N, C-alpha and C positions, 0 to 999 in steps of 0.2 A: 846388396840390399839398398833399396831406396831410402835415403835419409832426408827428411824435410826439416826446415827450421822449426824450432819449438813453437807450439801454438802460443801466440802472443799474450793471450789473456791469462795464461798461467803466471806471468810476471806481476800481475796485480795482487797476488796472494797477500803479501805483507801489508799493502794498503787496505785491503779488505779487512784484515785483522784489526788494523788501527781504527777503521770506521766502525767496525762491529763493537769495539770496546767503548764507544761513546755512551754516556749514561742514558741518552734518549733513544739509543738503538741506531742501526744503520739505515740510511736512505740510499738504496742502491740504484743509481742512475747510470750504470756503466754499460749495460748490455741491452740491446733493443729487442728483448723477448716480451711478447704481450702478457699482460697480467689479468686482463678482463676475460669474462667467460665467452666461450664460443657460442654464437647465437643459436637459440633453440631450433630454428628451422633447419640449420645445417646439421646439428646433432641428430635431429629426426631423420634427415635424409640418409645419414651414415647408418643409423640403426635399421632403417627400412631395407637397406642393401646388405645387411650383415650376413645373409645366407648366400655367401659368395663361394660356392663350391668349385667353380671352374676357374681356369686361368683368365686374368683380365687381358684386354687388348692393349698392346704397347702404344698404338697411336691414340687410344682413347675411344670411348663410346661415341657414336654419332651424336647423341644428345649433348655430351660434354663439348665436343668440337663445335657444334652449332651454337651452344651457349657462349663459348669463347668468341666466335665470330660476331654474334649479336652484341656482346659486351664491347668489343673493339669499335664497332660501328656507333654504339650508343654513348660510350664513355670516353673513347680515345680519338674519335674523329677519323676512323679508318674504315671506310665503306668498301664493300665488295671483296672482302677477304674470303678465300675458299676454305671449307672445312678440312680439306686434305693438306692445307698449309699450317696446320696446328698440331702440336704434340704436347701431352701432359708430361711433367717431370716430377721427380721425387724431391720436391722443394727446388728452389732456384740455385742454391749453392752447389749442388752436385752437377748441375748442368754447366754452371760457370767453370767449375774445376775440370770437368771432363771434355768440354767443347774442343780445346786444342787437339786432344787425342782423337775425337770423333771426326775432326776435320782433316786428320792425317798429318798434322804438323810435327816437326821434329827438329833436330839440331840444324842450325843455320837459319831457321825461320824466326821471325820477329813478331811478338805480340805487343801491341801498344795499348797502354791503359792510362787513365788520367793521372796527373801529377800527384794528386791527393786521392787515394783510392783504397777501397776494400782489399785486404790482402789476398783474397782468393784468386784474383786475376793473375797475380804473379805465381801462385801455386800451380795453376793450370799450365802455365808455361814450363815451370820446373818439372812437372810430371812427365813431359815429353822431351825434355832437353832443349826446348826452344829458349829464346832470349826475350825476357820481358823488358820493355822500355817505357819509362814514365815520360809522357809528353802530352800536351794539350792541343797539339796540332802536328800533322805530319811535316809541316814546314819547319819544325824545329829539328828534324833529323837530317843528317848528311845524306848525300845521294846513295851511297852504298847501303846504308841501313834502311833507307826508305824503300829501296828496291826489294828488300827481303821481307817487308811487312806482309803478313798473311791474315792477320786478325786484328781488328781494332775494336776495343771496348769503349762504348760511351756509357755514362752513368748519370742519368738525369730523371728525377731529382737525385742529387749525389749523396752518397754515404761516404764520409761523415759530414760534408759541408752544407748540405741542403741546397746547393746551387742548382738552378734550373737552366738548362741550355735552351737558348732561343731557337726558333725555326732556322734563322740564318746561320747560327753556329752549327746546328746539326746538318744542314745542307752542305756546309763547307766540308765537314768530316766525310760525308757520303761521297762528295765529288773527289776528294783526295784519295779515299780508299779505292774508288773505281778506277782511278788512274793507274794503280798498281795491281788491280785485281784482287784486293783483299775483301774478306767478309767483315761487315760491320754488325756487331751485336750490341743492342741497346739494353742495358740493365735498367729497368724502369719501374721497379716494384713499389715506389712511393708516389706514383703518378696521381693517385686519387687523394693525396694528402698535401695539396698545395694550400698555401696561406696567403692572405693579402691579395696582391695583384695576380697571384697564380691560383686563385681559389676556384677557377673554372665556373661552372654554372651554379655554384653554391652561394645563395644570396647572403648567407651569414658573413661572407667575406668583407662586406662593407664595414660591418662592426669590427671585424678582426683587424682590418687595416687601420681603422681609427684608433683602436685601443693600443695596437702595437707600434703605431707611428710609422708604418711602412709606406713606401711610395705607392700611389695608386692613380692610374690615369684611365678614366673611363671604366668600362666593364672589366671584371676579372677575366683573365685569360685561362684557357685550358693548357695544362702542361703538354708540350708538343711530344708526339710519338715519332719514333724513327721510321715508322711505316706510313705515316700520314701523307696524303698527296702533296701537301705543302713542302714536305721534306724530301720525299722520294720521287716526286713527279709521277706517282702511280706505278713506278717500276720497283718491285721488291727483290729484284735479283741481288743475291748475296747480302740481303738484309734480314736480320732477326730481331724481334722484340722479345725480351725475356721478362716474365712477370710472375709475381708470387702473391698468394692470398694470405700469407702469414700475418701481415700487419693490418690490412684493412678489414679482415674477417676473423682475426684471432685464431688462425689455423696453423700456427707454427708447429704444433704437435702432430698435425696431420701430414706434413710434408706435401703441400699442395701448390703446384706451380705449373707454368706452361710456357712454351715458346711458339712463336708464329712468324710467318714472313714468306721467304722464298720457298715455293712449293717443292721445287726440285731438290733444294738443299734439305728441307724437312724430310722428304722421302728417303734420302740417303741416311739421315740421322735415325729415322725410324728403323730402317733395316739393321743398322749397327746396334741399336739399343735392343732389338729383338734378340740378336745373337748373345748379347751380354746380360739379358734378363733385367734390364733397367726399366721396370714397369711400375706404374702407380696402381696400388690395390683398387679393386672394383668399388668397395664401399667409399673410398676416398674420392674416386671419380664421381660418384653419385653426390657426395657432399659438395664437391666443387661445382657441379652443375647447379645445385640449389643456390649456392653462394653467389654465383655469377648472374643469376636471374633476379636477384633482390638487391636493389640499391639502398633501401631504407636502413638496413643494419649497418651499412658502410657509413652513411651519414651520421647515424647515432654514435658510432664509435669515433668518428672524426670530431664530433662535438666534445666528447670526453677529452680527447687529446688537445683540442683547442683551449679548453679551460686550463689544463695542466701547463700548456705552453705559455699562456699569458702569465700565469703565476710564477713560473720558473724564470722566464725571460725578464720580467720586471724585477725579480729578486736578484738575479745575477747582475743586472745593470745597477741596481741600488748598491751592490757590494763593490762597485768600481770595475767590474769585468765588462768586456766588450763582446757582443754576439755578432759575428760576421755571417753574411749569407743567411742560411737557415730559412729560406723562403718557402721551403717544402720539406716534407719528410718528418721524421720523429726525433730529430736531434737539434741541439743548439751548439753551434760551432763557436767555442768560447776561448778568449785569451785575456790575459791580465792587462787592464787598461792603464796600469801605472807605467808601462813601457811601450814604446812603439816597436812595430815590426821592422826589421831591416829590409825585408822584402815582402811585398804584398802582390798577390797575383790572383785573379779570379779563377778559382779551381774549377775543373770540369772540362771535359774534352771540347775544344773549340773556343775556350776562353782566351782572351788576349792578355798579354803581360802589361802591367802597369809600370811605367818608368819611374822608379824610385831608387835611391841609392842603397847600397848594401849596409849602410849604417843609418841610424836615426837619432832623434833626441829623446831622452827620457823626460820624466815629469819636471826635473829641475834643470833641464837644458844640457845635461852631459851627453856625450856621444855613447850610443848603445850599439852593440854588435848585433848581427842577425841572430834570431832565436835559435836555440839548440834543443836537442832531445831532453837535456836536463831541465830546461825551462818548463817543458810539458810535465815532466815528473815532479818538479817542485810544486806546480799548481795542483797536481793530483794529490800530493802529500798534504798541502795546506787544506784542501777540501776534505781529505780523509780525517784530518784532525777535528773537523766539524761533524764527523759522522756521515759524510756524503762521499760516496764512491762514484768516480767518473772514469772515463777511458782517456788515456793519453793520445794526443794527436799524432805522436811519432809512430803509432801503430800503422798509420796510413801513408807513410813515406816521409822523406825529409822535409817536404813542403808543409807538413803538418806540425813541424817543430814549433813549440810555444803555445800550441792550442790544446784544449781538452774537448772531448765530445760528451755532452750532457744529454742523456736519453729521457724522453717523455714517457717511456714505458715503465712506469711505476704506479703503485696505487695512489689514490687521491690523498690518503693519509701520509704516505711517504713523501709525496711531492709537497704537501703542506708543511711537513716538518723540515724538509730541506729549505724551502723558501723562508721559513721563520729564522732558521739559523743563518742563512745568507744575509738577511736584512740586518741582523745584529752583529755581523762579523767585523766590519771595518768602520 
Protein backbone atom coordinates (compact mmCIF):
# COMPACT_ATOMS: atom_id res chain seq x y z
CA UNK A 1 0.00 0.00 0.00
CA UNK A 2 1.22 3.48 -0.87
CA UNK A 3 1.87 5.47 2.28
CA UNK A 4 2.47 9.21 1.96
CA UNK A 5 3.58 11.66 4.64
CA UNK A 6 0.80 13.02 6.82
CA UNK A 7 -0.89 16.04 5.27
CA UNK A 8 1.11 18.86 6.90
CA UNK A 9 -1.80 21.14 7.74
CA UNK A 10 -3.13 18.56 10.20
CA UNK A 11 -0.30 19.52 12.55
CA UNK A 12 -1.78 23.01 12.92
CA UNK A 13 -4.74 21.64 14.93
CA UNK A 14 -3.50 22.59 18.44
CA UNK A 15 -2.54 26.08 17.24
CA UNK A 16 -5.95 26.46 15.65
CA UNK A 17 -7.54 25.56 18.97
CA UNK A 18 -5.43 28.16 20.75
CA UNK A 19 -6.32 30.86 18.22
CA UNK A 20 -10.01 29.93 18.33
CA UNK A 21 -10.03 30.38 22.12
CA UNK A 22 -9.11 34.07 21.80
CA UNK A 23 -11.90 36.24 23.24
CA UNK A 24 -12.15 38.17 19.98
CA UNK A 25 -12.30 35.05 17.86
CA UNK A 26 -9.86 33.54 15.40
CA UNK A 27 -8.37 35.42 12.45
CA UNK A 28 -7.43 32.54 10.16
CA UNK A 29 -4.59 33.60 7.87
CA UNK A 30 -3.20 30.10 7.44
CA UNK A 31 -4.59 28.73 4.17
CA UNK A 32 -4.91 30.45 0.82
CA UNK A 33 -8.55 29.62 0.15
CA UNK A 34 -10.65 32.46 -1.31
CA UNK A 35 -13.39 33.90 0.91
CA UNK A 36 -15.00 36.35 -1.53
CA UNK A 37 -17.94 35.45 -3.76
CA UNK A 38 -17.52 33.90 -7.17
CA UNK A 39 -18.35 36.66 -9.71
CA UNK A 40 -21.92 36.58 -10.99
CA UNK A 41 -20.96 36.31 -14.66
CA UNK A 42 -19.09 33.08 -13.89
CA UNK A 43 -21.95 31.65 -11.83
CA UNK A 44 -24.33 32.52 -14.66
CA UNK A 45 -22.14 30.70 -17.19
CA UNK A 46 -22.03 27.64 -14.93
CA UNK A 47 -25.82 27.63 -14.54
CA UNK A 48 -26.42 28.10 -18.26
CA UNK A 49 -24.35 24.99 -18.97
CA UNK A 50 -25.98 22.88 -16.25
CA UNK A 51 -27.86 20.67 -18.72
CA UNK A 52 -24.68 18.69 -19.35
CA UNK A 53 -26.09 15.26 -20.17
CA UNK A 54 -23.15 14.04 -22.23
CA UNK A 55 -19.52 13.38 -21.38
CA UNK A 56 -17.26 16.44 -21.59
CA UNK A 57 -14.20 16.53 -23.80
CA UNK A 58 -10.88 15.88 -22.06
CA UNK A 59 -8.97 18.49 -24.05
CA UNK A 60 -11.68 21.07 -23.43
CA UNK A 61 -14.18 22.76 -25.69
CA UNK A 62 -12.89 24.78 -28.62
CA UNK A 63 -14.33 27.89 -26.95
CA UNK A 64 -12.38 27.26 -23.73
CA UNK A 65 -9.10 26.57 -25.49
CA UNK A 66 -9.50 29.68 -27.64
CA UNK A 67 -10.22 31.71 -24.48
CA UNK A 68 -7.02 30.37 -22.90
CA UNK A 69 -5.03 31.26 -26.03
CA UNK A 70 -6.46 34.79 -26.07
CA UNK A 71 -5.75 35.20 -22.35
CA UNK A 72 -2.11 34.13 -22.75
CA UNK A 73 -1.71 36.67 -25.54
CA UNK A 74 -3.50 39.48 -23.72
CA UNK A 75 -2.35 38.96 -20.13
CA UNK A 76 0.86 36.91 -20.22
CA UNK A 77 2.66 38.20 -23.29
CA UNK A 78 2.54 34.85 -25.10
CA UNK A 79 1.36 35.34 -28.72
CA UNK A 80 0.68 32.61 -31.24
CA UNK A 81 -0.21 29.77 -28.86
CA UNK A 82 -2.24 27.11 -30.65
CA UNK A 83 -5.54 25.81 -29.18
CA UNK A 84 -4.29 22.21 -29.43
CA UNK A 85 -1.49 23.16 -27.03
CA UNK A 86 -3.99 23.72 -24.20
CA UNK A 87 -5.55 21.30 -21.73
CA UNK A 88 -7.98 22.04 -18.86
CA UNK A 89 -7.25 20.35 -15.53
CA UNK A 90 -9.25 19.56 -12.39
CA UNK A 91 -7.53 22.33 -10.48
CA UNK A 92 -3.78 22.77 -10.76
CA UNK A 93 -2.88 20.64 -7.74
CA UNK A 94 -3.90 17.35 -9.34
CA UNK A 95 -1.88 18.20 -12.43
CA UNK A 96 1.18 19.01 -10.33
CA UNK A 97 0.83 15.77 -8.36
CA UNK A 98 0.22 13.54 -11.38
CA UNK A 99 2.54 15.09 -13.96
CA UNK A 100 5.53 12.85 -13.09
CA UNK A 101 3.30 9.81 -13.62
CA UNK A 102 1.91 11.13 -16.89
CA UNK A 103 5.44 11.85 -18.10
CA UNK A 104 6.43 8.25 -17.38
CA UNK A 105 8.89 9.05 -14.60
CA UNK A 106 9.93 6.40 -12.10
CA UNK A 107 12.74 5.18 -9.83
CA UNK A 108 16.09 6.67 -10.76
CA UNK A 109 14.58 9.81 -12.25
CA UNK A 110 15.00 13.19 -10.57
CA UNK A 111 12.38 15.91 -10.13
CA UNK A 112 13.85 19.31 -9.23
CA UNK A 113 11.80 21.85 -7.34
CA UNK A 114 12.64 25.22 -5.71
CA UNK A 115 14.38 25.21 -2.33
CA UNK A 116 11.31 26.73 -0.68
CA UNK A 117 8.30 25.11 -2.27
CA UNK A 118 4.73 23.91 -2.14
CA UNK A 119 4.81 20.28 -0.87
CA UNK A 120 2.93 18.80 -3.84
CA UNK A 121 6.02 18.83 -6.07
CA UNK A 122 7.64 16.31 -3.72
CA UNK A 123 4.44 14.27 -3.50
CA UNK A 124 4.34 13.92 -7.28
CA UNK A 125 7.83 12.44 -7.21
CA UNK A 126 6.95 10.12 -4.31
CA UNK A 127 3.91 8.78 -6.16
CA UNK A 128 6.14 7.33 -8.90
CA UNK A 129 9.22 6.47 -6.84
CA UNK A 130 11.30 9.27 -8.37
CA UNK A 131 13.69 11.41 -6.33
CA UNK A 132 12.71 14.99 -5.46
CA UNK A 133 15.64 17.38 -5.15
CA UNK A 134 15.40 20.91 -3.75
CA UNK A 135 17.57 23.24 -5.81
CA UNK A 136 17.33 26.72 -7.25
CA UNK A 137 19.62 25.92 -10.17
CA UNK A 138 20.78 22.71 -11.84
CA UNK A 139 24.29 24.04 -11.27
CA UNK A 140 23.80 23.08 -7.62
CA UNK A 141 23.61 19.38 -8.54
CA UNK A 142 26.49 16.99 -9.00
CA UNK A 143 27.00 15.60 -12.49
CA UNK A 144 25.41 12.22 -11.76
CA UNK A 145 22.26 13.76 -10.29
CA UNK A 146 22.01 16.37 -13.01
CA UNK A 147 22.11 13.71 -15.69
CA UNK A 148 19.02 12.04 -14.16
CA UNK A 149 16.83 15.18 -14.09
CA UNK A 150 13.64 14.63 -16.06
CA UNK A 151 11.34 17.33 -14.71
CA UNK A 152 12.10 20.81 -13.38
CA UNK A 153 9.46 22.85 -11.58
CA UNK A 154 9.58 26.61 -11.51
CA UNK A 155 7.15 28.51 -9.30
CA UNK A 156 6.81 32.18 -10.08
CA UNK A 157 5.28 34.03 -8.38
CA UNK A 158 6.30 31.61 -5.68
CA UNK A 159 4.20 30.02 -2.97
CA UNK A 160 5.00 30.75 -0.16
CA UNK A 161 7.67 33.41 -0.68
CA UNK A 162 5.98 35.62 -3.28
CA UNK A 163 9.27 35.90 -5.17
CA UNK A 164 9.04 36.62 -8.89
CA UNK A 165 11.63 35.04 -11.18
CA UNK A 166 13.04 37.44 -13.76
CA UNK A 167 13.23 36.72 -17.47
CA UNK A 168 16.97 36.07 -17.07
CA UNK A 169 16.42 33.59 -14.25
CA UNK A 170 13.78 31.68 -16.20
CA UNK A 171 15.93 31.64 -19.34
CA UNK A 172 18.74 30.09 -17.31
CA UNK A 173 16.44 27.34 -16.04
CA UNK A 174 15.15 26.56 -19.53
CA UNK A 175 18.69 26.41 -20.93
CA UNK A 176 19.89 24.09 -18.15
CA UNK A 177 16.90 21.77 -18.55
CA UNK A 178 17.33 21.57 -22.31
CA UNK A 179 20.92 20.47 -21.83
CA UNK A 180 19.66 17.29 -20.14
CA UNK A 181 16.39 16.91 -22.06
CA UNK A 182 14.15 17.67 -19.08
CA UNK A 183 10.63 19.09 -19.12
CA UNK A 184 10.21 22.49 -17.44
CA UNK A 185 6.80 23.07 -15.87
CA UNK A 186 6.10 26.59 -14.65
CA UNK A 187 3.57 26.79 -11.82
CA UNK A 188 2.37 30.36 -12.38
CA UNK A 189 -1.08 30.66 -10.81
CA UNK A 190 -0.40 33.98 -9.04
CA UNK A 191 0.84 35.79 -12.15
CA UNK A 192 -2.06 38.28 -12.25
CA UNK A 193 -1.43 39.23 -8.61
CA UNK A 194 1.81 41.18 -8.83
CA UNK A 195 2.43 44.14 -6.54
CA UNK A 196 4.60 47.21 -6.80
CA UNK A 197 7.20 46.81 -9.52
CA UNK A 198 5.49 43.60 -10.70
CA UNK A 199 2.08 45.19 -11.04
CA UNK A 200 1.98 44.69 -14.82
CA UNK A 201 -0.35 47.03 -16.69
CA UNK A 202 -2.29 47.84 -13.53
CA UNK A 203 -1.97 51.60 -12.96
CA UNK A 204 -2.77 51.22 -9.26
CA UNK A 205 0.75 49.84 -8.88
CA UNK A 206 2.17 53.35 -8.57
CA UNK A 207 0.18 53.94 -5.40
CA UNK A 208 0.88 50.40 -4.20
CA UNK A 209 4.63 50.91 -4.46
CA UNK A 210 4.51 54.25 -2.68
CA UNK A 211 2.45 52.92 0.19
CA UNK A 212 4.38 49.71 0.66
CA UNK A 213 7.81 51.26 0.21
CA UNK A 214 8.75 48.77 -2.50
CA UNK A 215 11.42 49.55 -5.07
CA UNK A 216 10.04 50.77 -8.35
CA UNK A 217 12.05 51.71 -11.45
CA UNK A 218 9.91 53.08 -14.26
CA UNK A 219 6.76 51.30 -15.41
CA UNK A 220 5.63 48.21 -13.55
CA UNK A 221 6.64 44.97 -15.22
CA UNK A 222 4.46 42.03 -16.16
CA UNK A 223 5.28 38.80 -14.31
CA UNK A 224 7.29 36.74 -16.84
CA UNK A 225 5.80 33.56 -18.26
CA UNK A 226 7.82 30.42 -18.99
CA UNK A 227 6.27 30.43 -22.50
CA UNK A 228 6.96 34.06 -23.36
CA UNK A 229 9.28 34.70 -26.32
CA UNK A 230 11.74 36.48 -24.01
CA UNK A 231 12.15 33.26 -22.02
CA UNK A 232 11.58 30.50 -24.58
CA UNK A 233 12.85 32.22 -27.75
CA UNK A 234 9.52 31.16 -29.24
CA UNK A 235 10.29 27.45 -28.82
CA UNK A 236 7.85 25.71 -26.45
CA UNK A 237 9.45 22.28 -26.75
CA UNK A 238 9.30 20.55 -23.35
CA UNK A 239 7.79 23.64 -21.72
CA UNK A 240 4.47 23.85 -19.85
CA UNK A 241 2.78 26.75 -18.08
CA UNK A 242 0.37 25.61 -15.36
CA UNK A 243 -2.33 28.04 -14.27
CA UNK A 244 -5.32 28.15 -11.94
CA UNK A 245 -8.37 30.38 -11.73
CA UNK A 246 -8.89 29.61 -8.04
CA UNK A 247 -7.28 32.78 -6.75
CA UNK A 248 -7.93 35.50 -9.31
CA UNK A 249 -11.54 34.47 -9.99
CA UNK A 250 -12.52 32.89 -6.65
CA UNK A 251 -13.06 29.51 -8.30
CA UNK A 252 -11.31 27.20 -5.83
CA UNK A 253 -14.54 25.24 -5.38
CA UNK A 254 -14.90 24.74 -9.13
CA UNK A 255 -11.47 23.09 -9.58
CA UNK A 256 -10.73 25.16 -12.66
CA UNK A 257 -7.22 25.23 -14.12
CA UNK A 258 -5.27 24.55 -17.28
CA UNK A 259 -1.84 23.82 -18.72
CA UNK A 260 -0.41 24.95 -22.04
CA UNK A 261 2.83 24.85 -23.99
CA UNK A 262 4.46 22.09 -26.02
CA UNK A 263 1.69 20.88 -28.36
CA UNK A 264 3.20 17.39 -28.77
CA UNK A 265 3.58 17.00 -25.02
CA UNK A 266 0.02 18.23 -24.41
CA UNK A 267 -1.29 15.73 -26.98
CA UNK A 268 0.31 12.87 -25.08
CA UNK A 269 -1.04 14.18 -21.78
CA UNK A 270 -4.54 14.45 -23.27
CA UNK A 271 -4.44 10.85 -24.43
CA UNK A 272 -3.34 9.58 -21.02
CA UNK A 273 -5.95 11.67 -19.23
CA UNK A 274 -8.64 10.29 -21.54
CA UNK A 275 -7.76 6.78 -20.42
CA UNK A 276 -7.80 7.83 -16.76
CA UNK A 277 -11.01 9.86 -16.95
CA UNK A 278 -9.29 13.02 -15.73
CA UNK A 279 -11.85 15.44 -17.21
CA UNK A 280 -13.10 18.88 -16.23
CA UNK A 281 -16.94 18.88 -16.08
CA UNK A 282 -18.65 20.70 -18.94
CA UNK A 283 -20.34 23.37 -16.77
CA UNK A 284 -16.97 24.19 -15.24
CA UNK A 285 -15.43 24.50 -18.69
CA UNK A 286 -18.17 27.01 -19.57
CA UNK A 287 -17.49 28.94 -16.37
CA UNK A 288 -13.75 29.01 -17.14
CA UNK A 289 -14.46 30.37 -20.62
CA UNK A 290 -16.48 33.22 -19.15
CA UNK A 291 -13.85 33.96 -16.49
CA UNK A 292 -10.98 34.10 -18.96
CA UNK A 293 -12.87 36.51 -21.19
CA UNK A 294 -13.41 39.11 -18.46
CA UNK A 295 -10.52 41.06 -16.93
CA UNK A 296 -12.67 43.44 -14.89
CA UNK A 297 -13.56 40.95 -12.14
CA UNK A 298 -9.87 40.02 -11.75
CA UNK A 299 -8.93 43.65 -11.21
CA UNK A 300 -11.80 44.09 -8.75
CA UNK A 301 -10.63 41.10 -6.71
CA UNK A 302 -7.03 42.26 -6.86
CA UNK A 303 -8.07 45.60 -5.34
CA UNK A 304 -9.61 43.74 -2.40
CA UNK A 305 -6.36 41.89 -1.85
CA UNK A 306 -4.34 45.08 -2.26
CA UNK A 307 -6.17 46.71 0.66
CA UNK A 308 -5.77 43.63 2.85
CA UNK A 309 -2.12 43.33 1.94
CA UNK A 310 -1.31 46.92 2.90
CA UNK A 311 -3.09 46.59 6.23
CA UNK A 312 -1.42 43.31 7.18
CA UNK A 313 2.05 44.21 5.93
CA UNK A 314 2.07 47.49 7.84
CA UNK A 315 0.81 45.78 11.00
CA UNK A 316 3.35 42.95 10.82
CA UNK A 317 6.19 45.42 10.43
CA UNK A 318 4.83 47.58 13.24
CA UNK A 319 5.02 44.48 15.46
CA UNK A 320 8.73 44.06 14.70
CA UNK A 321 8.30 41.31 12.13
CA UNK A 322 10.06 41.35 8.76
CA UNK A 323 8.34 40.61 5.45
CA UNK A 324 10.74 39.24 2.82
CA UNK A 325 10.02 38.97 -0.91
CA UNK A 326 6.18 38.89 -1.17
CA UNK A 327 6.23 41.03 -4.31
CA UNK A 328 3.41 38.96 -5.83
CA UNK A 329 0.80 36.45 -4.79
CA UNK A 330 -1.44 36.20 -1.76
CA UNK A 331 1.04 35.66 1.07
CA UNK A 332 3.42 37.65 3.24
CA UNK A 333 6.62 35.68 3.90
CA UNK A 334 7.35 36.73 7.46
CA UNK A 335 10.05 36.23 10.10
CA UNK A 336 10.84 37.62 13.52
CA UNK A 337 12.89 40.80 13.16
CA UNK A 338 14.41 40.36 16.61
CA UNK A 339 16.86 37.82 15.24
CA UNK A 340 18.87 37.59 12.04
CA UNK A 341 18.76 34.66 9.72
CA UNK A 342 21.89 32.57 9.65
CA UNK A 343 21.34 31.99 5.97
CA UNK A 344 19.48 34.12 3.48
CA UNK A 345 18.93 33.14 -0.08
CA UNK A 346 16.52 34.45 -2.72
CA UNK A 347 14.08 31.56 -3.00
CA UNK A 348 12.63 30.52 -6.32
CA UNK A 349 14.19 28.52 -9.11
CA UNK A 350 16.97 30.51 -10.70
CA UNK A 351 17.71 32.60 -7.61
CA UNK A 352 21.33 33.09 -6.64
CA UNK A 353 22.73 32.45 -3.21
CA UNK A 354 23.71 35.36 -1.01
CA UNK A 355 27.09 34.97 0.63
CA UNK A 356 26.39 35.25 4.33
CA UNK A 357 27.75 33.18 7.19
CA UNK A 358 25.82 30.39 8.85
CA UNK A 359 25.55 32.45 11.99
CA UNK A 360 24.41 36.02 12.56
CA UNK A 361 24.08 38.60 15.28
CA UNK A 362 20.87 39.00 17.21
CA UNK A 363 19.49 42.33 18.42
CA UNK A 364 21.99 42.58 21.29
CA UNK A 365 25.03 41.44 19.32
CA UNK A 366 25.10 37.80 20.45
CA UNK A 367 25.83 35.08 17.89
CA UNK A 368 22.66 33.37 16.65
CA UNK A 369 22.51 30.02 14.88
CA UNK A 370 20.69 29.40 11.63
CA UNK A 371 16.91 29.22 12.14
CA UNK A 372 15.26 25.89 12.89
CA UNK A 373 11.85 24.31 12.41
CA UNK A 374 11.10 25.18 16.02
CA UNK A 375 11.67 28.87 15.28
CA UNK A 376 8.80 28.72 12.79
CA UNK A 377 6.57 26.87 15.22
CA UNK A 378 7.42 29.27 18.04
CA UNK A 379 6.27 32.21 15.91
CA UNK A 380 3.13 30.28 14.93
CA UNK A 381 2.47 29.76 18.64
CA UNK A 382 3.00 33.41 19.55
CA UNK A 383 0.60 34.55 16.86
CA UNK A 384 -1.94 31.88 17.82
CA UNK A 385 -1.93 33.43 21.30
CA UNK A 386 -3.17 36.61 19.61
CA UNK A 387 -5.94 34.67 17.93
CA UNK A 388 -4.10 34.75 14.58
CA UNK A 389 -3.47 31.45 12.78
CA UNK A 390 -0.65 31.33 10.21
CA UNK A 391 1.27 28.57 8.44
CA UNK A 392 4.82 27.58 9.47
CA UNK A 393 7.53 28.11 6.88
CA UNK A 394 8.91 24.68 7.64
CA UNK A 395 6.02 23.17 5.63
CA UNK A 396 7.89 24.38 2.53
CA UNK A 397 11.29 22.83 3.19
CA UNK A 398 14.20 23.47 5.50
CA UNK A 399 14.97 26.77 3.75
CA UNK A 400 11.66 27.99 5.17
CA UNK A 401 12.80 27.51 8.77
CA UNK A 402 12.21 30.61 10.88
CA UNK A 403 9.46 31.92 8.62
CA UNK A 404 5.67 31.87 8.71
CA UNK A 405 3.31 32.35 5.78
CA UNK A 406 0.58 34.93 6.34
CA UNK A 407 -2.32 34.65 3.87
CA UNK A 408 -4.33 37.57 2.51
CA UNK A 409 -7.30 35.28 1.89
CA UNK A 410 -9.43 36.28 4.86
CA UNK A 411 -12.43 38.54 5.20
CA UNK A 412 -11.93 42.27 5.63
CA UNK A 413 -13.16 41.92 9.21
CA UNK A 414 -10.69 39.12 10.03
CA UNK A 415 -7.80 41.06 8.48
CA UNK A 416 -8.74 44.19 10.42
CA UNK A 417 -8.88 42.24 13.70
CA UNK A 418 -5.51 40.63 13.01
CA UNK A 419 -3.94 43.99 12.18
CA UNK A 420 -5.30 45.59 15.35
CA UNK A 421 -3.91 42.78 17.51
CA UNK A 422 -0.51 42.93 15.82
CA UNK A 423 -0.19 46.68 16.33
CA UNK A 424 -0.78 46.33 20.07
CA UNK A 425 1.32 43.18 20.48
CA UNK A 426 4.86 44.38 21.22
